[in-house]
N, CA, C and O atoms as a DFTB+ gen file, in Angstrom:
660 C
 N C O
     1  1     103.015     162.667     181.462
     2  2     104.742     162.258     181.121
     3  2     104.916     162.762     179.770
     4  3     104.107     162.433     178.903
     5  1     105.967     163.588     179.487
     6  2     106.200     163.649     178.254
     7  2     108.195     164.243     178.132
     8  3     108.984     164.820     178.880
     9  1     108.221     163.756     176.983
    10  2     109.897     164.073     176.535
    11  2     110.597     165.299     176.548
    12  3     110.040     166.307     176.983
    13  1     111.430     165.322     176.240
    14  2     111.943     166.506     176.245
    15  2     111.713     167.784     174.687
    16  3     111.883     169.001     174.617
    17  1     111.319     166.866     173.774
    18  2     111.258     167.432     172.697
    19  2     109.981     167.914     172.691
    20  3     109.613     168.111     171.533
    21  1     108.823     168.292     173.834
    22  2     107.964     168.805     173.887
    23  2     107.335     169.879     174.781
    24  3     106.177     170.292     174.838
    25  1     108.663     170.273     175.598
    26  2     108.278     170.916     176.781
    27  2     108.131     172.365     176.128
    28  3     108.939     173.169     176.593
    29  1     107.392     172.802     175.284
    30  2     107.836     174.417     174.923
    31  2     106.744     174.905     176.235
    32  3     105.833     174.250     176.743
    33  1     107.215     176.288     176.548
    34  2     105.784     176.866     177.023
    35  2     104.607     176.504     176.664
    36  3     104.000     175.714     177.389
    37  1     103.835     177.134     175.118
    38  2     102.700     176.587     174.995
    39  2     102.775     175.475     174.911
    40  3     101.807     175.429     174.153
    41  1     103.220     173.863     175.050
    42  2     103.149     172.611     175.022
    43  2     102.322     172.652     176.266
    44  3     101.100     172.663     176.414
    45  1     103.555     172.677     177.337
    46  2     102.855     172.622     178.631
    47  2     101.701     173.279     179.308
    48  3     101.356     172.786     180.382
    49  1     101.066     174.281     178.869
    50  2     100.195     174.815     178.986
    51  2      99.525     174.213     178.269
    52  3      98.859     173.418     178.931
    53  1      99.324     174.148     177.255
    54  2      97.717     173.438     176.702
    55  2      97.845     171.960     177.508
    56  3      96.726     171.518     177.767
    57  1      98.623     171.348     177.831
    58  2      98.625     169.608     179.176
    59  2      98.206     170.462     180.151
    60  3      97.312     169.761     180.626
    61  1      98.197     171.415     180.767
    62  2      97.973     171.729     181.920
    63  2      96.361     172.236     181.575
    64  3      95.507     171.722     182.297
    65  1      96.006     172.955     180.796
    66  2      95.197     173.203     180.777
    67  2      93.980     171.742     179.891
    68  3      92.795     171.784     180.223
    69  1      94.238     171.083     179.290
    70  2      93.735     169.785     179.353
    71  2      94.002     168.368     180.340
    72  3      93.134     167.499     180.420
    73  1      95.018     168.290     180.903
    74  2      94.737     167.049     181.949
    75  2      95.074     167.397     183.689
    76  3      95.127     166.885     184.808
    77  1      95.249     168.721     182.892
    78  2      95.500     169.140     184.715
    79  2      97.359     169.298     185.126
    80  3      98.031     170.329     185.085
    81  1      97.770     168.010     185.474
    82  2      99.176     168.705     185.880
    83  2     100.059     167.978     184.614
    84  3      99.491     167.342     183.726
    85  1     101.575     168.177     184.669
    86  2     102.463     167.475     184.188
    87  2     103.812     166.660     184.831
    88  3     103.929     166.558     186.053
    89  1     104.893     166.048     183.830
    90  2     106.096     165.855     184.433
    91  2     106.609     165.397     183.062
    92  3     106.144     164.531     182.321
    93  1     107.757     166.246     182.892
    94  2     108.354     166.561     181.867
    95  2     109.398     167.036     181.713
    96  3     109.603     168.231     181.921
    97  1     110.681     165.860     181.144
    98  2     111.919     166.257     180.787
    99  2     112.437     167.554     179.987
   100  3     112.041     168.203     179.019
   101  1     113.617     167.607     180.960
   102  2     114.229     169.272     180.509
   103  2     115.235     168.496     179.420
   104  3     115.341     167.270     179.403
   105  1     115.867     169.273     178.629
   106  2     117.457     168.879     177.807
   107  2     118.369     170.111     178.831
   108  3     118.196     171.302     179.093
   109  1     119.431     169.027     179.216
   110  2     120.217     169.986     180.170
   111  2     121.324     170.510     179.045
   112  3     122.316     171.019     179.567
   113  1     121.326     170.484     177.944
   114  2     122.634     170.996     177.124
   115  2     121.438     171.986     175.987
   116  3     121.685     172.013     174.782
   117  1     120.453     172.578     176.436
   118  2     119.349     173.543     175.833
   119  2     120.120     175.059     175.765
   120  3     120.093     175.862     174.832
   121  1     120.511     175.124     176.502
   122  2     120.954     176.495     176.990
   123  2     119.555     177.579     177.399
   124  3     119.380     178.789     177.253
   125  1     118.709     176.469     177.971
   126  2     117.926     177.418     178.941
   127  2     118.476     178.132     179.942
   128  3     119.445     177.770     180.609
   129  1     117.891     179.120     180.059
   130  2     118.562     180.173     181.813
   131  2     118.066     179.476     182.680
   132  3     118.792     179.029     183.568
   133  1     116.372     179.132     182.649
   134  2     116.043     178.246     183.906
   135  2     116.821     176.982     184.190
   136  3     117.371     176.793     185.275
   137  1     116.852     176.160     183.232
   138  2     117.604     175.184     183.045
   139  2     118.602     175.260     183.995
   140  3     118.624     174.729     185.106
   141  1     119.484     176.014     183.428
   142  2     121.106     176.508     184.409
   143  2     121.057     176.641     185.843
   144  3     121.782     176.125     186.694
   145  1     119.919     177.548     185.981
   146  2     119.739     177.829     187.249
   147  2     119.178     176.670     188.106
   148  3     119.156     176.440     189.315
   149  1     118.825     176.163     187.229
   150  2     117.935     174.906     188.359
   151  2     118.919     173.920     188.740
   152  3     118.769     173.345     189.818
   153  1     120.150     173.581     187.819
   154  2     121.609     172.885     188.519
   155  2     122.148     172.942     189.109
   156  3     122.751     172.129     189.811
   157  1     122.091     174.788     188.958
   158  2     122.800     175.208     190.124
   159  2     122.826     175.508     191.441
   160  3     123.786     175.702     192.186
   161  1     121.040     175.532     191.749
   162  2     121.048     175.746     192.580
   163  2     121.779     174.612     194.296
   164  3     122.359     173.534     194.166
   165  1     121.549     175.169     195.411
   166  2     122.137     174.303     196.309
   167  2     120.962     173.428     196.805
   168  3     119.743     173.575     196.902
   169  1     122.163     172.118     197.169
   170  2     120.972     171.438     198.179
   171  2     121.420     170.091     197.967
   172  3     122.174     170.014     196.997
   173  1     121.149     168.729     198.704
   174  2     121.673     167.578     199.051
   175  2     120.396     166.918     198.476
   176  3     119.169     166.976     198.556
   177  1     121.850     165.959     197.569
   178  2     120.516     164.563     197.032
   179  2     120.172     163.480     197.561
   180  3     121.102     162.763     197.931
   181  1     119.076     163.094     197.735
   182  2     118.505     162.546     198.924
   183  2     118.427     161.005     197.910
   184  3     118.119     160.990     196.718
   185  1     118.805     159.741     198.776
   186  2     118.942     158.584     197.996
   187  2     117.240     158.206     197.682
   188  3     116.441     158.476     198.578
   189  1     116.922     157.816     196.880
   190  2     115.507     156.982     196.501
   191  2     115.637     155.722     196.726
   192  3     115.255     155.189     197.768
   193  1     116.338     154.962     195.518
   194  2     116.467     153.697     195.275
   195  2     117.884     153.583     195.296
   196  3     118.562     154.585     195.523
   197  1     118.545     152.187     195.032
   198  2     119.968     151.845     194.939
   199  2     120.787     152.609     194.230
   200  3     121.943     152.826     194.594
   201  1     120.191     153.168     192.979
   202  2     120.765     153.761     191.837
   203  2     120.557     155.187     191.705
   204  3     121.204     155.689     190.786
   205  1     119.708     156.105     192.486
   206  2     119.043     156.908     192.229
   207  2     118.636     157.831     193.125
   208  3     117.842     157.448     193.984
   209  1     119.089     159.267     193.129
   210  2     119.591     160.292     193.669
   211  2     118.726     161.154     193.607
   212  3     118.513     161.232     192.397
   213  1     117.673     162.305     194.415
   214  2     116.640     162.855     193.921
   215  2     117.192     164.707     194.666
   216  3     117.270     164.888     195.881
   217  1     117.492     165.819     193.638
   218  2     116.948     166.644     194.711
   219  2     116.054     167.603     194.001
   220  3     115.972     167.620     192.773
   221  1     115.460     168.309     194.694
   222  2     113.995     169.220     194.449
   223  2     114.338     170.572     194.295
   224  3     114.828     170.773     195.407
   225  1     114.457     172.023     193.485
   226  2     114.403     172.891     193.642
   227  2     113.108     173.823     192.475
   228  3     112.202     173.645     191.661
   229  1     113.619     174.479     192.933
   230  2     112.371     175.784     192.950
   231  2     112.794     176.864     192.063
   232  3     113.598     177.586     192.652
   233  1     112.507     177.327     190.621
   234  2     112.735     178.588     190.402
   235  2     111.996     179.409     189.856
   236  3     111.315     178.975     188.927
   237  1     111.862     180.877     190.228
   238  2     111.073     182.100     190.011
   239  2     110.025     181.864     191.356
   240  3     110.105     180.940     192.166
   241  1     109.225     182.754     191.349
   242  2     108.546     182.919     192.228
   243  2     107.045     183.139     191.996
   244  3     106.580     183.424     190.892
   245  1     106.460     183.017     192.900
   246  2     104.178     182.853     192.763
   247  2     103.598     182.356     191.687
   248  3     103.608     181.125     191.671
   249  1     102.902     183.062     190.431
   250  2     102.613     181.320     189.520
   251  2     103.991     181.034     188.534
   252  3     104.246     180.045     187.846
   253  1     104.632     182.068     188.704
   254  2     105.904     182.015     187.773
   255  2     106.760     181.186     187.514
   256  3     107.564     181.044     186.592
   257  1     106.386     180.352     188.897
   258  2     107.893     179.591     189.381
   259  2     107.718     177.921     188.760
   260  3     106.723     177.319     188.356
   261  1     108.829     177.606     188.864
   262  2     108.641     176.092     188.384
   263  2     109.847     175.299     189.140
   264  3     110.996     175.571     189.490
   265  1     108.798     173.943     189.220
   266  2     109.107     173.294     190.587
   267  2     110.258     172.167     189.133
   268  3     109.807     171.948     188.008
   269  1     111.367     171.769     189.500
   270  2     112.167     171.027     189.135
   271  2     112.617     169.712     190.181
   272  3     112.807     169.704     191.397
   273  1     112.689     168.714     189.244
   274  2     113.799     167.696     190.200
   275  2     115.124     166.958     189.972
   276  3     115.003     165.736     189.895
   277  1     116.054     167.327     189.879
   278  2     117.352     167.072     189.422
   279  2     117.582     165.457     189.442
   280  3     117.039     165.253     190.528
   281  1     117.773     164.872     189.246
   282  2     118.395     162.811     189.037
   283  2     119.253     163.058     188.998
   284  3     119.769     164.108     188.614
   285  1     119.911     161.629     189.616
   286  2     121.258     161.833     189.871
   287  2     121.564     160.361     189.556
   288  3     121.243     159.729     190.562
   289  1     122.030     159.544     188.631
   290  2     122.660     158.134     188.855
   291  2     123.976     158.029     188.475
   292  3     124.593     158.334     187.455
   293  1     124.382     157.327     189.949
   294  2     125.667     157.273     190.232
   295  2     126.372     155.950     188.813
   296  3     127.432     155.982     188.188
   297  1     125.045     154.788     188.758
   298  2     125.704     154.058     187.935
   299  2     125.421     154.910     186.489
   300  3     126.511     154.713     185.951
   301  1     124.933     155.429     185.876
   302  2     125.033     155.927     185.164
   303  2     125.775     157.058     184.924
   304  3     126.187     157.646     183.924
   305  1     125.824     157.182     185.952
   306  2     127.713     158.512     185.966
   307  2     128.915     157.831     185.494
   308  3     129.799     158.230     184.736
   309  1     128.778     156.832     186.040
   310  2     130.031     155.641     185.425
   311  2     130.152     155.842     184.092
   312  3     130.815     156.739     183.573
   313  1     129.439     154.912     183.465
   314  2     128.692     154.797     182.517
   315  2     128.844     156.341     181.399
   316  3     128.713     156.416     180.177
   317  1     129.068     157.094     182.110
   318  2     128.739     158.753     181.263
   319  2     130.333     158.739     180.723
   320  3     130.839     158.800     179.602
   321  1     130.942     158.612     182.276
   322  2     132.125     158.769     182.149
   323  2     133.135     157.934     181.501
   324  3     134.165     158.435     181.052
   325  1     132.904     156.770     181.438
   326  2     133.941     155.660     180.303
   327  2     133.691     156.097     178.808
   328  3     134.614     156.029     177.996
   329  1     132.254     156.612     178.396
   330  2     131.314     156.599     177.160
   331  2     132.569     158.113     176.750
   332  3     132.906     158.202     175.569
   333  1     133.117     159.111     177.707
   334  2     132.908     160.317     176.956
   335  2     134.862     160.304     177.084
   336  3     135.492     161.060     176.344
   337  1     135.567     159.429     178.026
   338  2     136.799     159.494     177.667
   339  2     137.333     158.466     176.866
   340  3     138.540     158.245     176.959
   341  1     136.628     157.784     176.078
   342  2     136.370     156.744     174.775
   343  2     136.168     157.229     174.126
   344  3     136.620     156.830     173.053
   345  1     135.327     158.522     174.087
   346  2     135.016     159.518     172.867
   347  2     136.381     160.275     172.605
   348  3     136.912     160.162     171.500
   349  1     137.025     161.131     173.710
   350  2     138.127     162.046     174.048
   351  2     138.957     161.318     173.387
   352  3     139.550     161.974     172.531
   353  1     139.389     159.677     173.455
   354  2     140.713     159.222     172.825
   355  2     140.599     159.122     171.714
   356  3     141.499     159.588     171.015
   357  1     139.378     158.437     171.040
   358  2     139.026     159.238     169.442
   359  2     138.832     160.025     168.968
   360  3     138.478     159.932     167.792
   361  1     138.947     161.277     169.594
   362  2     138.885     162.299     169.257
   363  2     140.412     163.010     168.797
   364  3     140.767     163.576     167.763
   365  1     141.099     162.699     170.049
   366  2     142.450     163.348     169.838
   367  2     143.569     162.314     169.024
   368  3     144.652     162.791     168.682
   369  1     143.230     160.826     168.725
   370  2     143.116     160.408     167.137
   371  2     142.931     161.422     166.195
   372  3     143.798     162.144     165.701
   373  1     141.707     161.416     165.985
   374  2     141.381     162.134     164.715
   375  2     141.915     163.577     164.614
   376  3     141.942     164.128     163.513
   377  1     142.401     164.296     165.886
   378  2     143.073     165.468     165.615
   379  2     144.783     165.603     165.093
   380  3     145.511     166.472     164.612
   381  1     144.887     164.159     165.524
   382  2     146.372     164.126     165.302
   383  2     146.499     163.954     163.813
   384  3     147.197     164.738     163.171
   385  1     145.739     162.783     163.132
   386  2     145.584     162.650     162.016
   387  2     144.929     163.788     161.013
   388  3     144.406     163.423     159.960
   389  1     144.983     165.273     161.410
   390  2     143.936     166.126     160.521
   391  2     145.735     166.420     159.828
   392  3     146.651     166.486     160.648
   393  1     146.028     166.563     158.373
   394  2     146.465     167.062     157.653
   395  2     147.259     168.554     157.983
   396  3     146.780     169.637     158.320
   397  1     148.417     168.212     157.785
   398  2     149.004     169.539     158.530
   399  2     148.616     170.669     157.187
   400  3     148.070     170.356     156.129
   401  1     149.027     171.883     157.556
   402  2     148.791     173.114     156.640
   403  2     147.249     173.246     156.367
   404  3     146.367     172.400     156.517
   405  1     147.164     174.670     155.883
   406  2     145.680     174.967     155.536
   407  2     145.260     174.167     153.979
   408  3     145.137     174.914     153.009
   409  1     145.170     173.531     153.895
   410  2     144.764     172.508     152.530
   411  2     143.024     172.479     152.541
   412  3     142.075     172.528     153.324
   413  1     143.340     172.364     151.101
   414  2     141.873     171.718     151.168
   415  2     141.330     170.486     151.989
   416  3     140.231     170.385     152.534
   417  1     142.255     169.667     151.953
   418  2     142.252     168.348     152.555
   419  2     141.584     168.455     153.853
   420  3     140.482     168.031     154.200
   421  1     142.881     169.407     154.795
   422  2     142.708     169.741     156.640
   423  2     141.176     170.342     156.627
   424  3     140.299     169.858     157.344
   425  1     140.947     171.450     155.736
   426  2     139.650     172.258     156.184
   427  2     138.066     170.988     155.603
   428  3     136.923     171.214     156.000
   429  1     138.304     170.130     154.940
   430  2     137.788     168.897     155.192
   431  2     137.051     168.119     155.962
   432  3     135.853     167.889     156.127
   433  1     138.816     167.512     156.712
   434  2     138.570     167.249     157.934
   435  2     138.399     167.361     158.968
   436  3     137.902     166.514     159.710
   437  1     138.815     168.562     159.289
   438  2     138.786     169.888     160.181
   439  2     137.138     170.207     160.490
   440  3     136.628     170.059     161.601
   441  1     136.284     170.757     159.060
   442  2     135.204     170.624     159.304
   443  2     134.231     169.409     159.588
   444  3     133.595     169.479     160.639
   445  1     134.022     168.220     158.718
   446  2     133.834     166.890     159.619
   447  2     134.029     166.972     161.326
   448  3     133.147     167.011     162.184
   449  1     135.576     166.985     161.493
   450  2     135.320     166.721     162.732
   451  2     134.382     167.786     164.291
   452  3     133.995     167.427     165.404
   453  1     134.352     169.307     163.467
   454  2     133.865     170.426     164.012
   455  2     132.193     170.185     164.410
   456  3     131.476     170.529     165.350
   457  1     132.002     169.397     163.145
   458  2     130.027     169.492     162.445
   459  2     129.621     168.013     163.572
   460  3     128.594     167.809     164.219
   461  1     130.954     167.127     163.451
   462  2     129.987     165.898     163.750
   463  2     129.519     165.920     165.686
   464  3     130.053     166.373     166.699
   465  1     128.355     165.218     165.399
   466  2     127.487     165.516     166.338
   467  2     127.820     165.001     167.630
   468  3     126.971     165.246     168.487
   469  1     129.295     164.052     168.184
   470  2     129.157     164.121     169.209
   471  2     130.573     165.245     169.581
   472  3     130.687     166.046     170.509
   473  1     131.447     164.944     168.554
   474  2     132.690     165.383     168.876
   475  2     132.798     166.857     168.856
   476  3     133.953     167.282     168.854
   477  1     131.784     167.783     168.838
   478  2     131.819     169.281     168.435
   479  2     131.319     169.780     169.606
   480  3     131.430     171.003     169.693
   481  1     130.529     168.937     171.033
   482  2     130.429     169.243     171.924
   483  2     131.810     169.647     172.656
   484  3     131.837     170.512     173.532
   485  1     132.918     168.968     172.235
   486  2     134.631     169.204     172.867
   487  2     134.827     169.263     172.356
   488  3     135.393     168.217     172.040
   489  1     134.888     170.490     171.040
   490  2     136.502     171.177     170.798
   491  2     135.566     172.654     170.408
   492  3     134.376     172.912     170.587
   493  1     136.450     173.286     169.932
   494  2     137.072     175.058     169.608
   495  2     138.309     174.814     169.013
   496  3     139.089     173.868     168.900
   497  1     138.236     175.906     168.693
   498  2     139.266     176.522     167.091
   499  2     139.914     177.505     167.407
   500  3     139.638     178.602     167.891
   501  1     141.088     176.850     166.984
   502  2     142.273     177.908     167.881
   503  2     142.491     179.275     166.370
   504  3     142.064     179.391     165.221
   505  1     143.258     179.936     167.154
   506  2     143.173     181.490     165.868
   507  2     143.807     181.014     164.591
   508  3     144.161     181.757     163.675
   509  1     143.903     179.861     164.614
   510  2     144.398     179.266     162.877
   511  2     143.184     178.601     162.360
   512  3     143.142     178.388     161.149
   513  1     142.353     178.302     162.983
   514  2     140.739     177.955     162.613
   515  2     141.318     176.297     162.957
   516  3     140.501     175.462     162.570
   517  1     142.221     175.862     163.427
   518  2     142.298     174.719     163.420
   519  2     141.339     174.013     164.674
   520  3     141.069     174.787     165.593
   521  1     140.795     172.582     164.785
   522  2     139.903     172.220     166.148
   523  2     141.070     171.794     167.040
   524  3     142.112     171.194     166.779
   525  1     140.508     172.353     168.308
   526  2     140.889     171.896     169.317
   527  2     140.431     171.417     170.532
   528  3     139.662     172.165     171.136
   529  1     140.689     170.442     171.001
   530  2     140.069     170.134     172.442
   531  2     139.859     171.213     173.382
   532  3     140.826     171.754     173.919
   533  1     138.609     171.583     173.632
   534  2     138.534     172.813     175.049
   535  2     138.310     171.718     176.102
   536  3     137.739     170.635     175.975
   537  1     139.026     172.387     177.401
   538  2     139.374     171.413     178.327
   539  2     138.090     171.707     179.065
   540  3     137.668     170.894     179.887
   541  1     137.270     173.152     178.738
   542  2     135.986     174.141     179.721
   543  2     135.136     173.070     179.623
   544  3     134.724     172.440     180.597
   545  1     134.784     172.780     178.157
   546  2     133.518     172.125     177.520
   547  2     133.660     170.617     178.144
   548  3     132.659     170.034     178.561
   549  1     134.858     170.065     178.182
   550  2     134.999     168.644     178.748
   551  2     134.491     168.562     180.109
   552  3     133.705     167.638     180.316
   553  1     134.788     169.376     181.135
   554  2     134.908     169.588     182.013
   555  2     132.793     169.974     182.320
   556  3     131.921     169.453     183.016
   557  1     132.854     171.299     181.193
   558  2     131.095     170.988     181.592
   559  2     130.743     169.940     181.269
   560  3     130.884     169.326     182.327
   561  1     130.146     168.812     180.135
   562  2     129.770     168.112     180.158
   563  2     130.272     166.648     181.340
   564  3     129.677     165.584     181.510
   565  1     131.141     166.986     181.773
   566  2     131.205     166.138     183.050
   567  2     130.521     166.272     184.686
   568  3     130.491     165.587     185.708
   569  1     130.031     167.551     184.230
   570  2     129.422     168.034     185.589
   571  2     127.830     167.543     184.952
   572  3     126.913     167.849     185.714
   573  1     127.560     167.091     184.138
   574  2     126.256     166.371     183.513
   575  2     125.746     164.911     183.537
   576  3     124.616     164.451     183.366
   577  1     127.312     164.142     183.888
   578  2     127.143     162.631     184.241
   579  2     126.123     161.886     184.930
   580  3     126.449     161.915     186.116
   581  1     125.390     161.437     184.840
   582  2     124.164     160.372     184.958
   583  2     123.030     161.200     185.742
   584  3     122.301     160.776     186.638
   585  1     123.074     162.802     185.041
   586  2     121.948     163.838     185.328
   587  2     120.795     163.624     184.393
   588  3     120.872     163.203     183.239
   589  1     119.794     163.946     185.004
   590  2     118.546     164.351     184.074
   591  2     117.666     165.074     185.211
   592  3     117.737     164.926     186.431
   593  1     116.721     165.994     184.369
   594  2     116.305     166.913     184.816
   595  2     114.687     166.865     184.495
   596  3     114.256     166.499     183.401
   597  1     113.872     167.272     185.562
   598  2     112.344     166.680     185.412
   599  2     111.970     168.269     186.006
   600  3     112.508     168.913     186.907
   601  1     110.828     168.603     185.112
   602  2     109.697     169.801     185.777
   603  2     108.401     169.067     185.961
   604  3     107.994     168.185     185.205
   605  1     107.821     169.489     186.979
   606  2     106.130     169.328     187.125
   607  2     105.428     170.685     187.129
   608  3     105.867     171.815     186.916
   609  1     104.298     170.272     187.411
   610  2     103.496     171.637     187.999
   611  2     102.889     170.981     188.935
   612  3     102.440     171.827     189.708
   613  1     102.460     169.268     189.523
   614  2     102.371     169.113     190.455
   615  2     103.153     168.885     191.816
   616  3     103.808     167.929     192.231
   617  1     102.703     170.650     192.584
   618  2     103.261     170.413     193.965
   619  2     103.157     169.305     194.237
   620  3     104.309     168.869     194.236
   621  1     102.021     167.993     194.650
   622  2     102.061     166.622     195.655
   623  2     102.175     166.199     195.900
   624  3     101.906     165.612     196.948
   625  1     103.244     166.021     194.316
   626  2     103.704     164.950     194.115
   627  2     105.068     164.619     194.893
   628  3     105.708     165.647     194.672
   629  1     105.925     163.765     195.701
   630  2     107.166     164.110     196.354
   631  2     107.781     163.586     195.121
   632  3     107.411     162.747     194.301
   633  1     108.876     164.359     195.236
   634  2     110.747     164.128     194.343
   635  2     110.743     162.776     193.722
   636  3     110.989     162.665     192.521
   637  1     110.460     161.663     194.522
   638  2     110.647     160.322     194.346
   639  2     109.834     159.913     193.352
   640  3     110.320     159.547     192.282
   641  1     108.764     159.917     193.525
   642  2     107.601     159.780     192.669
   643  2     107.623     160.443     191.362
   644  3     107.242     159.791     190.389
   645  1     108.080     161.846     191.184
   646  2     107.871     162.559     190.401
   647  2     109.566     161.612     189.243
   648  3     109.452     161.172     188.099
   649  1     111.042     161.604     190.216
   650  2     111.849     160.842     189.421
   651  2     111.167     159.723     188.333
   652  3     111.059     159.706     187.107
   653  1     110.634     158.494     189.786
   654  2     110.428     157.833     189.084
   655  2     109.769     157.194     188.080
   656  3     110.047     156.231     187.366
   657  1     108.407     158.269     188.217
   658  2     107.681     158.425     187.149
   659  2     107.658     158.917     185.729
   660  3     106.624     158.839     185.065
């Protein structure tokens, strides 16, 4: 089992050559096309445990195919939603407190918001360069609530075992 920082194609090939199979976490926000494809695949979640649901998807064909297990935790989804709402509340306060006009003070404060590790995922700039909350980005983040994605090279493992593993 490896975490999301180790999932380059080369690293996973090395793991397979050395130990046989792998279970690896995938970054949901990494922008990988295959991750997006796995997230969009239709299918129903299957309850595994009281707070854990899984959905198996396969992306690609033949030897290039990759098996993904999308895992959802409804309790974590509720927690993620509460955290996002609190973050957006604080962000609205920060945006309201921005100095008016194109002053150096405003530019510095706006840049701080746009480069903030949490706030930046919800922001875009308007035509004048002022940061504003982007509803499409907020919706995109909400779709990730309580979910994580795991890939595995082992076709013999049940999706439940992969998720719990």
